[in-house]
MARLOVEX-416817 format. One record per residue: x, y, z of N, C-alpha, C in turn. Coordinates in pm, whole numbers, plus 50000, padded with zeros to 5 digits. Example, Ala and Ser with C-alpha at 12.3 -4.5 7.8 and 13.67 -1.06 7.14 Angstrom:
513194943150780512304955050780513204967050780;512854977550708513674989450714512905000350787;
***
This chain:
575244292650343575504306750362575264310650507;576184318150562576044322650701575014333350711;574144331950811573084342050832573404350850951;574504348851015574844357151132576364359151142;576774363851256578184365651277578884352351302;580164351251262580874339051291580904336051441;580944323251473580914319251613582074325051691;583284324451631584454329151704584444344051723;583674351351641583564365951656582894368951789;581864361651821581164363551952581894356952066;582544345452035583204337852139584244345652211;585024353652136586134360452203585644370652303;584494377252274583914386852370583434379552494;582714368652475582174361352589583284355452670;584344350252602585444343552674586224353552758;586554364952705587344374852775586524380252895;585254382852873584394387852984584304377653097;584064364953060583904354553164585224351753233;586334352053162587614349853225587924359853337;587694372653307587934382853409586844382653515;585594380153477584474379953576584704368553680;585024356753630585164345553720586394346853808;587454352953754588674355053832588344364153950;587684375453924587354384554034586354378254133;585384370854077584354365254159584944354754258;585904346954210586454336654295587574341754382;588334351754336589504356454412589114366854516;588064374154499587684384854593587434379354737;586684368354755586544362954893587864359554958;588814354354879590114351254936590794364554982;590664375054905591284387654941590614393455068;589384390655093588764394955217589514389355340;589814376355330590504369555445591964374555452;592614375655336593994380455335594134394755381;593154402855346593194417255390593134418155543;592294410055605592214410355750593534405255812;594094394855750595324389255804596544398655784;596544406555680597654415755653597484429255722;596364431555788596134444255850595604455155760;595084450955641594514460355547593024461755575;592704468755687591344469755730591014484555754;589814488155702589294502055718588424502355841;588874510255945588084510956068587004521556054;585864519656121584804529856114585174542156195;584384552856175584604565456245585254575956157;585244588256205585804599556129584994602156006;585664602855891584974605355763584354592855705;584604581155763584124568555710582684566355742;581914560855648580464559455663580084545655715;580974535655704580604522355747580654521255900;579984511355953579804509756097580654498656159;581334491056075582144479856126583434479056041;584474472656093585704471256016585484463855889;586064469055779585914462655647587314461555585;587674449855528588994448655460589044457755337;590184464455321590354472855200591434466855111;591174454855067592164447354994591624442754860;590684450554800590114446754673590984449154554;592034457354568592894460954457593504448654387;594144439654462594734427854395593734419254316;592494418354367591464410654294591154416854157;590964429754158590684436454030591894435953937;593084438153996594334437353918594444423653851;594254413053923594394399853867593324397153762;592104401153791590994398753693591224405953563;591724418253569591964425653444593074418953363;594134415253428595304409453358594994395353308;594144388053377593664375253323592894377953192;592044388253196591334392053072592284395652959;593324403252996594334406952894595044394352840;595334384852926595964372352881595044365152785;593734365452810592774359152720592704366552586;593034379352586593034387052461594264384452380;595444385052444596694385852370597394372252357;597074362552443597764349852432597004339852354;595784343152312594984334452227594874341052090;595074334251985595104340251851593644341451800;593084353651827591704355951780591754362351639;591054356851548590974362551413589514364651374;589184376651321590084387751300590314395451425;591414403551428591734411851547592184425651495;591424435851529591744449751487591824458551608;593004464251627593184473251744594644477251753;594844487351835596224492751854596924486751977;596164481952071596744476052194597254461952158;598544459452188599224447452147599774440152271;600374428552245600994420952354602134429352417;602834436852333603934445152388603344455952482;602184461852440601554471752527601194465552660;600604453552655600184446952780601364444752874;602504440352819603674438352901604114450952971;604074462252897604484474852954603474479553060;602194477753031601174481753127601204473053250;601494460153233601614451253348602714456253444;603814461153387604924466053469604514478453551;603904488453482603564500953555602374498753650;601434490253614600294487853701600744479953825;601724471053811602294464053931602944473554026;603704483553972604324493454058603244501054135;602204505354066601164513454131600404504854234;600214492154205599504483354297600324482254428;601634480654418602474479754536602404492654614;602474504154546602344517054613601024518154689;599944513754625598624514454687598534505354808;599084493254802599054483854914599864489355033;601004495555006601794502055112601024513055173;600294520855093599504531955148598324526355231;597694515655185596594509755259597064504255394;598264499655397598764493755523599374503955620;600124513655568600844522955656600474537455639;599524540655552599044554355530600184564155501;600644563855376601724572555333601284587155343;602294595955352601994610355345601504613655205;600574623155192600024626255058601124629654955;602124637254993603114641254894603964629354847;604214619954940604944607854901604124599454803;602824598154834601964590254740601874597454605;601754610554606601684617654479603014616354401;604114616454474605394614354405605504600754341;605004590354413604994577054355604114576054230;602944582454236602054582854121602754589954004;603414600854030604104608453924605224599953864;605934591853947606974583153894606374572753800;605234566953837604584557253751604134563753621;603564575953632603114583153516604304586453422;605434590453482606634593053401607094580553329;607044569253397607484556453334606524552953219;605204555953239604254553153131604564561753012;604944574253031605334582852920606564577452848;607544572852929608744567352866608484554452787;607404547852825607024535252755606024538052645;605934550552604605154554852485603644554752509;603254555852633601814558752662601734573852686;601394581052580601494595752588600404602152507;600164615252537599134622552466599534624252319;600754629252294601254629552157600814641652078;599484642552056598964653751974597564657152024;597194669451998595834674652029595284681451906;594124677251862593464682951744594414683451625;595224673151607596084672451492597404679151509;597644686651621598894693351643599814684751729;600974681551674601954673951753602524682551863;602644677051981603104684952098604624684452112;605284695452149606694694552183606894684652298;608064678452302608334667852401608074672352544;608604683952589608344687652729606874689852759;606154696052664604714698152689603984685052684;604374676152592603754662652589603954655052721;605174655752774605434648852899604594654853011;604514668253018603794674553124602304671153118;601704671752997600284668452980600004653853008;600904645052969600694630852994600704627853142;601694633253212601764630953357600574636953426;600154648753385598954654753444597734646353415;597614641153297596464632353262596394620353356;597534613853374597564601953457597244605553602;597874616153655597644620353793596204624253815;595604631153721594244635953736593254624453747;593354614653656592394603953656592624593953770;593934591253800594234582653913593624588154039;593844600854066593384606854188591874609754188;591284611354065589864612754057589144600454115;589564588554080588974576354132589384574054275;590584578454312591034576854452590204585554545;589884597754503589104606654591587644603554600;587054598254491585644595654490585284582054555;586324574254591586104561554652585774562954800;584614568954829584194571154967582844565554996;582274557954907580954552154925580944538254863;580234529354929580194515054886579854514154737;580734508054661580454505154521580524516654425;580824528954473580754540454386581894540754285;583154540054326584254540954234584234528854137;583874517354185583874505254098582794506753992;581614510854033580524512653935580794523053835;581414534453877581744545253782582824540553686;583754532353734584814527153646584234517853541;583254509553581582624500453485581864508453379;581164518853420580434527153323581384534153230;582504539353284583484545753197584104535653099;584384523953146584934513553054583944510052945;582674508952978581654506352877581644517352772;581694529852819581764541052723582984540752631;584124538252688585344537752605585294525852510;584804514252559584694502852473583744505652354;582634512452383581724516252275582344525552175;583194534852226583864543852133584844536252041;585524526252097586434518152016585664510151909;584494505051950583734497751847583244506551738;582854518951770582424528451667583574532051573;584814531951627585964534751541586524522451476;585824511451484586224498351421587564493751484;587644494351613588844489451686588374479351790;587764468151748587204458651848588244452051937;589484451151888590514445251973590754453452100;590704466652089590884475152206589684474652299;588494473052240587324471252325587424458152402;588044447952346588224434952419589014437052550;590034445452544590864448052660589984454052773;589144463352736588294469652838587214459852892;586894449552812585954439552863586514432752989;587844431652998588464425953114588194434553239;588244447953220587934456653333586414456153366;585584455453265584164455053287583734442253361;584234430453311583894418253377584384417453521;585654421053543586224420853678585484430653768;585164442353717584474452453802583074448053839;582324441553747580994437053783581034425853884;581984417053872582094406553970582504411954108;583424421254110583854427054237582744435654300;581904441554212580814449754265579824441254345;579754428454317578904419654397579284419954544;580574421354573581014421754712581234436254764;581284445754669581624459454707580484468754719;579274464654665578114473354674577524472954815;576774483454848576254485254982575334473555022;575524467655144576614470655239577884462555196;578954469655183580194463855128580864454055221;581264442655167582064432855246583554434855226;583944442555122585354445755094585404458955022;586444466755048586674479454984587804478054879;587794487154784588844487554689590234490354751;590194499954848591504504854900592124513754797;593234520454835593964528954743594524520954628;594904508454655595484500254550594484497554439;593224495354474592184492854375591724505254305;591444516254380590914528454314592024534354223;593284534254266594314539554177594514530454055;594354517454070594484508453954593374511353851;592144513553899591064517053805591394530053731;591844540153803592224552953736593324551253637;594354543453677595494540953581595024534353454;594184524253465593744516953347592944526153256;592004533753314591144542253233591934554553177;593104557653232593954567953178594874562453071;595354550153086596354544952996595734540152864;594584533852868594024527852749593734538052639;592984549352665592674558352554593844565052492;594904568152568596044575052509597084565452452;596784552552459597684542652397597204538552259;596124544452211595554540552083595514552451989;595214549351863595114560151763593814568051779;592954564251874591704571551896591914585051951;593184588451988593484601852043593834611651930;593374609051807593784617151692593244631251691;592934635851571592614650051554591134652751580;590284643151591588884645451604588504651451742;587524660151745587014665651871586524654651962;585824645151906585284634151988586384625852049;587534625051988588634616852044589114623052176;588964636152188589424643052311588354642152417;587074644252382586034645952481585474632352529;585454622352448584844609452490585554603852620;586924602952620587534598352746587274607452863;587214620652840586934630052949585534628053003;584554626152914583174623852953583024610953027;583794600652983583694587653043584084587953190;585054596153225585464597153368585004610653426;583914616253370583494629453404583094631553547;582334622153609581864623853749583054624253846;583964614653844585124615453935585994627553908;586194631253781587034642753750586374655453800;585054656853788584354668553838584464669753989;584334658454053584454658354201585864662354244;586884657854173588224661154206588464676154185;587954681554075588114695754047587464704154160;586294700454204585594707854312586414706154440;586954694454467587714692254590588954701154595;589734701454486590924709854482590564724454493;589534728654423589074742654430588674745954575;587864737354635587334740254769588454740954871;589334731254868590394730754970591444741854948;591714745254825592614756554797591994769554847;590724771754821590044783654865590034784655017;589844773255085589824773255233591244776255285;592224771255218593594773655266593934788455251;593574794055135593844808255110593054816555210;591784813255227590954820655320591484820455461;591964808755509592504807555645593754815655657;594634815255557595874822555563595614837655567;594694842555482594384856655478593694861155606;592874852355667592224855555793593274858155901;594324849255905595364851356005596114864355979;596384867555851597074879955821596224892455855;594904890555850594014902055885593734902456033;594314893156112594144893856257592984886056311;592244878856224591114870856274591534856156277;590644848056337590934834156351590864827156219;591754817856195591774809756074592244796156101;591624786256044591994771756059592824767155942;593994762255970594864757755862594194746055785;594244746355657593644736155575594654731555472;594744718255449595634712755350594854708455227;595464710355111594754706854985594514691954981;595444683655034595264668955034594564663755157;594024672755239593284668355357591884664955324;591374653555371590034649555342588964658355402;587804658255344586664665755401585374657855372;584254663955417582954657555400582134665155301;582714670855197581954678355100582104672954959;582454660354943582464653754815581004652454765;580864649354639579514648354584578634638454661;579174627154694578384616954757578024621254903;578924628454971578574633855102577424643955094;577394652254993576364662354983575014655554952;575064645454867573824638954833573284631154955;574174625555036573724619255161573074629455254;573654641455262573054652055348571694656655295;571434654555163570154657955108569064647455138;569464636555207568494626755248568484613755169;569384612555065569434600054989570114589555070;569744576655044570444565455104571734563055028;572614554255085573864551155017573574544754879;572594535854872572244530154745571704541054648;570904550054702570354560654619571414569754561;572414573254647573504581654601574304574654489;574574561854509575354554054409574594553854279;573294551154282572564550054159572434563854091;572284574354172572194588154115573474591554038;574624588854100575894591954033576164582353919;575704569553930575804560553815575024566653697;573834571553724573014577653617573684589353551;574324598153634575014609753582576164605353494;576934595153540578064590253458577554584153327;576484576253333575934570353213575454581053114;574864591853167574424602753079575584609553007;576714611453079577884616953016578444607552908;578484594652938578934584952839578044585452718;576744586252738575804586852627576064599152541;576384610452605576684622752527577894619952435;578944613652496580134611052413579844601652297;579054591152320578764581652214577844587852107;576894596252147576014603352052576844612451963;577834619052020578634628051941579454620151833;579724607351861580404599351760579434594851652;578234591551694577204586951596576804598151503;576574610051562576114621651484577244632051481;578264628451405579454637051405579204651251357;578284652851264578034666351214577364674851320;576784668851423576134676351527576944675851660;578204671551652578984669451772579114682151853;579374693751787579574706051859578284709551935;577134707851871575854710851935575584701952053;575894689152039575694679552150576554683552271;577814687052244578734691152354578184703652416;577704713252338577234725652391576014723552482;575064715352440573904712352521574314705552651;575264696252641575704689352760576414698952856;577184708552797577854718452884576834727452957;575804731652885574774740252946574094732653056;573714720253033573024712653137573924710353257;575204706653231576104704553344576354717553421;576464728853348576634741653420575454744953510;574254741753463573084744253546573154736153673;573484723453658573564714653777574594719853873;575764723853824576834728653908576394740853989;575854750653916575474763153982574284760954075;573304752854035572064752054107572184742954232;573024732354221573014722054328574344719754397;575424720554321576654714254373577744723654418;577764736154370578954744654393578764754454505;577734753854588577524763854692578704763654790;579164752154829580264751654926581474758054866;581864754554743583044760254681582884775154663;581674779554621581404793654606581624801154735;581114795954842581234802854972582694803655014;583434792655005584864792855046585634802354957;585364802854827586014812354739585704826554779;584424829054819584054842554864584794846454986;584924837255081585704840055204587114844455169;587804836655084589144839955045589194853554975;588224856154886588194868654812588034880754907;587014879654996586754890955088587934893355177;588554882955229589754884955311590904890955231;590984887055105592004892955022591784907254991;590504911254971590154925454947590414933955068;590304927855187590564935855309592044938755324;592864930255269594314932555273594864931755129;594574942155046594924941154908596384940154881;596754932654784598154931054743598584942954661;599914944954648600384956454569599814955654427;599454967154374598814967854243599814966254131;601124967254156602084966354051602074952853985;601894942454066601834928654006600654927253915;599474932153960598274931353878598454940053751;599014951553765599224960353650600154953953548;601104945953594602034939453502601404927553435;600594919853510600054907253454598794909253370;597964919253404596694921053332596854923553181;597764932353139597964934152994598384921052927;599274913052987599664900652928598504890952920;597684890753022596514882053020595554886352911;595374899352893594474904052787594974900552646;596284901552631596894897552503596644882852475;596824874452577596604860352560595154857352532;594254863952595592814861752573592364866352436;592884877752389592594882452254593114872752150;594344867952170594924858452073594124845152073;593724840552192592964828352198591574829952135;590944841252158589644843752095589794844151943;590864850351893591084850651748591294836651695;592044828151766592294814751724590974807051705;590124808151803588844800651798587994805851684;587864819651677586994825751573587534822151434;588854822351413589444819451285589234804551248;589414796451351589334781451325587914777751281;586944784851339585574781251310585004787951178;585734797451121585224804751007586034802950879;587174796650891588004794250771587764780450712;588044778550585587934765050526588974756150577;588874742950560589854733650614591274736950562;592204737950653593624740550620594484730650696;595694728750645596664720650721597024728550846;597644721450940598034728051066598994739651040;599934737950951600884748450926600264760250854;599404757250759598714767950688597864776150784;597094769350869596304776850963597124785051058;598244779551108599064786651202599614799751139;600044799051015600534810950945599444821250921;598284815850881597124824650855596694832050982;596634824351095596264830451221597294840551263;598564837051250599654846251292599614858951211;599234857951082599184869450993598144879851037;597134875251110596094884251151596284890651291;597264886251365597454890851499597634905851510;598344911951417598634926051426597334934251431;596384931151346595124938851344594194934351458;593904921251463592814916251549593204915451695;594454915751726594884916351869595484930051901;596314935351812596974947951840596034959851854;595054961051757594154972551766593244972551884;592594961451918591764961252042592624963552166;593844958652167594714960752281595034975452301;595324982452190595554997052194594315004352240;593134999652201591915005952241591735004652396;592094993152451592034991852598592985001552666;594155003252611595075013052666594515027052658;593825029952550593285043452529592255047352631;591495037352681590475040152789591055037352927;592365036552938593055034653067592545022553146;592455011353071591954999253132592994993053228;594244997353222595264991653307595695001053419;594975011853440595245020853550594055021853641;593125012253635591935011853717592005000153810;591435001353932591304990654028589934984554008;589884973253942588594968253890587704963054001;588264958754112587374954454221586584966354282;587094978554254586404990654305585784998654192;585624992754077585175000353958583675001753958;583205012153886581765014353864581325006553739;580005005253724579474998353610579865005453482;579875018653485580205026353366581635023353316;582555019753407583895016353365583945003053292;583104993653330583034981153259582424983453119;581404992153112580824995352984581845001552895;582705010052950583745016652872584705006352810;585054996152885585904985552828585164978152715;583884975752738583094969052633583094977052503;582904990052515582894998552396584264998852331;585324999052415586694999052359586974986552278;586584974952332586794962552258585994962252128;584734966652138583884966652022584474975651912;584894987851950585484996951851586794991651796;587624985551879588904980151833588734968751738;587794959751766587604948251677586934952451547;585984961651553585394966751426586454973951345;587324981351409588434987951335589364977751274;589624966551342590454956151285589784949951160;588434947851169587734942651051587814952350935;587684965350966587784975350859589174975650792;590214974750872591584974050821591824961450739;591184950550779591294937950704590704939650564;589564946350558588904948450427589784957850342;590294968250400591104978050322592384972150273;593024963350349594284957650308594144944550233;592934938850227592724926050163593484914850227;593674915750361594464905350429593994890950406;592674888150411592284874050401592684867650266;592894875850165593224870250032594704871849995;595524875350094596934877550062597594864450022;598294864149902598954851649861599984847049963;600154834249978601204828550063602084819549981;603364820250002604314812649924604244798049966;603974789449865603864774949896605214769349944;606314774549894607634769449936607834772150086;607354783350134607474786650278606664776950359;605534771950304604674762650377605164748050363;606344746450296606924732950286605954722950219;605284727750115604344719250043604984712449926;606244715349900606974708549794606664713549658;606064725349646605774731349515606874741149475;606774745749351607764755349298607644768449375;608724775949380608744788149466607784798649418;607524799249289606644809949233605164806249240;604814794249291603404791249302602854797249432;601624801149430600984807449548599644801049567;599134802449689597814797549722597034808649784;595814809849753594944820149808593884813449893;593814817450022592774812150110591424818350074;590514810350021589224815249982588344817350105;588144830050142587374833350258586244841650217;584974836750210583844844450158583704857950217;583614867950135583474881850183582104886750139;581334893850224581764897450361581274887750466;580614876450424580024867550521581064861850617;582154856550562583184850950647583784860650745;584074872650697584644883150785583664887350888;582384888650852581394892950951581264882051062;581284869451025581164858851122582354858651217;583564860251160584744860551243584684872651340;584264884251289584154895751372583204893351492;582084887951466581084885251572581664875351677;582254864551623582784854651719583934860551801;584814867651735585974873451806585514883851908;584514891751869583974902051959583304895452083;582454885452053581754879152164582714872252261;583704864752211584614857952297585504867952374;585984878452307586854887952372586144895252485;584914899852456584154906952565583894897452679;583484885052650583154875752758584354873252844;585514871152783586734867452861587314879652932;587504890652862588204902152919587374909353019;586104912052986585214918553083584904908453197;584754895853164584464885853268585564884653372;586804885153329587954884853427587854896353525;587494908253474587414919753564586124919353652;585114912953604583864912153679583894900953785;584814891653770584784879553852584724882154002;585574890754058585444893254203584074898054247;583514907054167582144912654202581114901454189;581224892654087580234882354068580294872254182;581484868954232581594859154341580944864954467;581194877154499580594883054620579104884154601;578624888654483577154889554461576514875954470;577194865654413576564852354416576434846854558;577294851054647577184846454784575854850554850;575334862154806574044866354858572894857454810;573084850154700572064840954648572094827554719;573144824954795573244812254865573574814355012;572644820755086572964824055225573134811955313;572554800755277572684788955366573974781455345;574754785355246575984777655222576944778555338;576894789455417577824790655528577674779055627;576484773455638576294763055732577034749955692;577344749055563577984736855512579534738555507;580024750955532581444752855525582134746755647;583344742455629584064735455731584284744355855;583904739055971584164746156095583344758556115;582194759756050581374771756064579964767856111;579434775756203578084774556247577334786956213;576144785456153575324796956114574414800956226;574854811256303574054815756420573314828656392;573174832556264572544844856228571034843956245;570364855556258568944856456278568204857456148;567044850756143566184851556025565584865656019;565844872855908565554886955905564624890455789;563644898855818562804905355717563284919355698;563614923055573564074936655545562884944355489;562544955555553561474964355509562104974855418;561844973455289562424982055187563054973855080;562914978554954563504971454841564184981054743;564684992154796565295002354712566805002154720;567425013254692568915013654689569505011054826;568855016354936569405014155068569344999255102;568254992455069568154978255093569194970055016;569484974354894570514967654815571864968554881;572174980854931573444982354999573544973955122;572394972655193572344964255317572634949855280;572004944855175572204930755132573664928055089;574264937955020575664936554982576524935655105;576254944155204577024944255326576904930855402;575734924755394575534911955466576374900855400;576454900855270577264890855198578734892355238;579234904755241580624907055278580874903155421;579934906755513580064903455654580094888555676;579234881155602579174866655621580474860355578;581034864955462582284858955417583444862055513;583384873355580584474877155668584244872055812;583304862855832583034857455967582614868256066;581924878356019581374888556105579894885656135;579354892656235577944890456264577124895256147;576074887656112575294891055998573814887856021;572984892555931571584889155933571304879455818;570524869155847570134859255745568804863755684;568854870655571567694876655511566844865455450;565534865555488564614855255435563504861655345;563564874755325562584881355239562564896155258;562004903055157561884917455160560394921455162;560134933555213558824939955209558964953655148;557964957655073557984971555020556524975254986;556224987655007554834992154985554504995154840;555474993354749555184995254608554684982154547;553394981454510552844968754462553534963954335;554204973054259554854968354136556074959454164;556554959554288557724951654325557364937954382;556054936054418555684923654484555924911754391;556554901654445556864889354368558154890354288;558754902054284560004904154206561234900854294;562344898954228563604896454295564474909554303;564954912554423565834924254443567084918754506;568224919154432569494914254480569414899654529;568634891854454568494877654490567454874254592;566764884654646565724881754748564384885954693;563334878054725562004880654676561294890654763;560574899754696559724909354765558414902354794;558104900554925556964892154966555674899954986;555694912554974554464920554989554744933855054;553694939955107553814953255171553404952555320;553074964855373552794965355516551584956355556;550624955255465549444947155494549754932455502;550924928255451551314914155450552344911155562;552614921255644553694919855740553494908155839;552284907455893551984896655990552174882855928;551604881055809551674867955742553134864555708;553914874255665555304871555628556124867755752;555924874355862556684871055983556404856856026;555144852656019554794839056062555274828655961;555114831255830555494821055730556994819155721;557734830455741559224829655730559864827155865;559074826555973559644824556107560674834856136;560384847756105561304858756122561684861056266;562914864756295563434867156427563754881856449;563744889756341563954904556353563544910956226;563314924056234562964932456118564014943356109;564524945755987565434956455960564814966155865;564654978355906564084988955817565224994655738;565124993255604566164998255516565565006955408;564635016455450563955025655362563395036855443;563265048655383562565059555456561065057055459;560515053455574559125049655589558295061455639;557055062155591556155072155644555695067855785;555125076855864554765073556005553865061456017;552885060255925551965048955931552665035355911;553545034755811554315022555787555215018955900;555885029155959556765026556075555985021556192;554815027656215553975023356328553505008756305;553125005256184552674991656153553814981356179;555014984756139556164975756159556434973856308;556424984856385556654983756527555584975656601;554314977656565553234970456630553314955256594;553604951956471553734937956432554884931256504;556014938556518557134932956585556834930656733;556084940756796555734939156936554854926856958;553904924556869553034913156886553754899956873;554774899656794555534887056774556814886956860;556984897156940558134897857032559494896356960;559654903856854560944904056784561434918456771;562734920756771563284934356765563154940656625;563214953956620563214961756497564444970256498;565184969656388566384978056367566194986656247;566904997656246566895006556128568335007956079;568505005355947569825006155890569905018055800;570895026355828571065038755750572485040055696;572585047055589573895050855535574085065455565;575035069155649575185082755690576635086755705;576895099655694578215105055721578215110355865;579275106855935579415111456075580475122356079;580085134756108581125145556113582035143856233;583295145556206584315144856311585105158056311;585165164756427585895176856432587385174156441;588155180356352589565178156345590225190256411;591025188456512591655199156581592835204056500;592885217156479593995222756399595315221656479;596355218856407597675217956471598115231656519;598785231856631599335244356685600465249356597;600535262356579601695267556496602995265056564;604015262756488605325259956548605825272556623;606565270556726607115282056799608065290256710;608135303256733609065311456649610475307156670;611245308256563612655304656572613435314356657;
***
């Protein structure tokens, strides 16, 4: 009697791994020499971190190692073999990966224009779609052919360029790809698809062997041919299997596996787009602006920022490896504990959001604020906004209803749910939309709105959704019979089905979910410009990291923590975004002890007049701004402290300046 797994069960995993590992290990040194001979060399300087010329010819080594692993999978008859990836799939993937490898080698040698390279990537993605490597369906819904093609091409382009953009540090892209492949292989094993996990073992083995030469200090780089090949492989494998089915985990596990490079790409596109818009608006407003291209490189990728924080290249690589491994662990945990999958994703989202806001997004926030402020200075015609905002609100209300209904109704087929959701649109979208019209939500300029106007929209949505719930109860909509013949269920025409929706519990839950989502989305869209500008005041040092900007502002103590001080702080945020002279506020003072230690508009109140000397010294203040009506003793104390430390004192006031208008002379008599 066998006490363990069959020998050939383990042998195939070991054999495939060693085949790809040894291929990369032996072929990579040869590619170092060939890369130098072919002119595939990365020179130091500019955005590059290395100090000596390094061959960037690692792509062919990884390409060969992976396909040797695939040959070991598909050309040897391993039994048992369970998986969706077949010999036919390998032949198709070999063709498209060869095309992308050639494109990458040409780019490594002659540096193609970004749009040409993107066009080549899109052609490869289109061929992959034609060869049946496609998204197909999402959450059980089959996609129309044009939408399927668009999403498939976007998926390939996103992951290919994610690894291409993050390949700026020794061993980073290779290590992240290995971690992603381990995560995807684990997900295939949990779904009882070991044959597909075998294919990824080829990438894992080849990547680990190549990492021996690619980790800091690197003797060879991936080059565009290697980084794009890694992205192509990790994009093609998950959408070529049945693992892309209706389950929530089937969608999120591949995304989490490539989460770090995808996140870096998202920030890069956001940052560069904001800079381009900001530069264009600056030129339109008559100020200086530097042209920025979305595909132009910069020094604000995740690894660059971590290097600026003082980490070594090895430290940065290990830090990002850990982040990638944590995301992979979240995906695998969601598969193990399927009943808790939503909660696991929610906790991961909260943690990731905290990291983004606290550590990583200051540069993007600042560049977005610059674009926003310049746009507010030269506002666009309101007709476009007035036309688009109602359509956006309708879409947001319908989307909120879809989510709320999906989470509160019993399991239904896709067609049953679609008809049930559509049946509720009149009440749950139409009534709140009319309520928004009733409070004139589409005749207001929201970037100039008061807080009370936002509250009015909140009350309108609440009243409209509660009214929709009341109409639902009065009409008995949730229990309305639906004709089975219309649903194409193959039953007799006179048979009906009743969706059992517990009342009032189910209706109450849908109401709360719909209300919460609608308020968050609709009010949030209107609040977004104000939130961006306000958030800039919380990150005053971000200007120093923006491209082409030097922070020459003075460290400032603001005396006062009332309404006038708040207006002053708001003005500083706007001035900084608009490249105007500003004060760099390092703390507030106020003589009200109840405010000491509290935050006012993102700044801490450090004490009162008796603490002035200590605060000036501890904060290395260079000037004092009085932004409050001070009594004579407090004013005298501020002036004396400033004199002792040889720093200037300014007073900031909000005042009306009367201007005499000369009356026009009467016209001469006719």
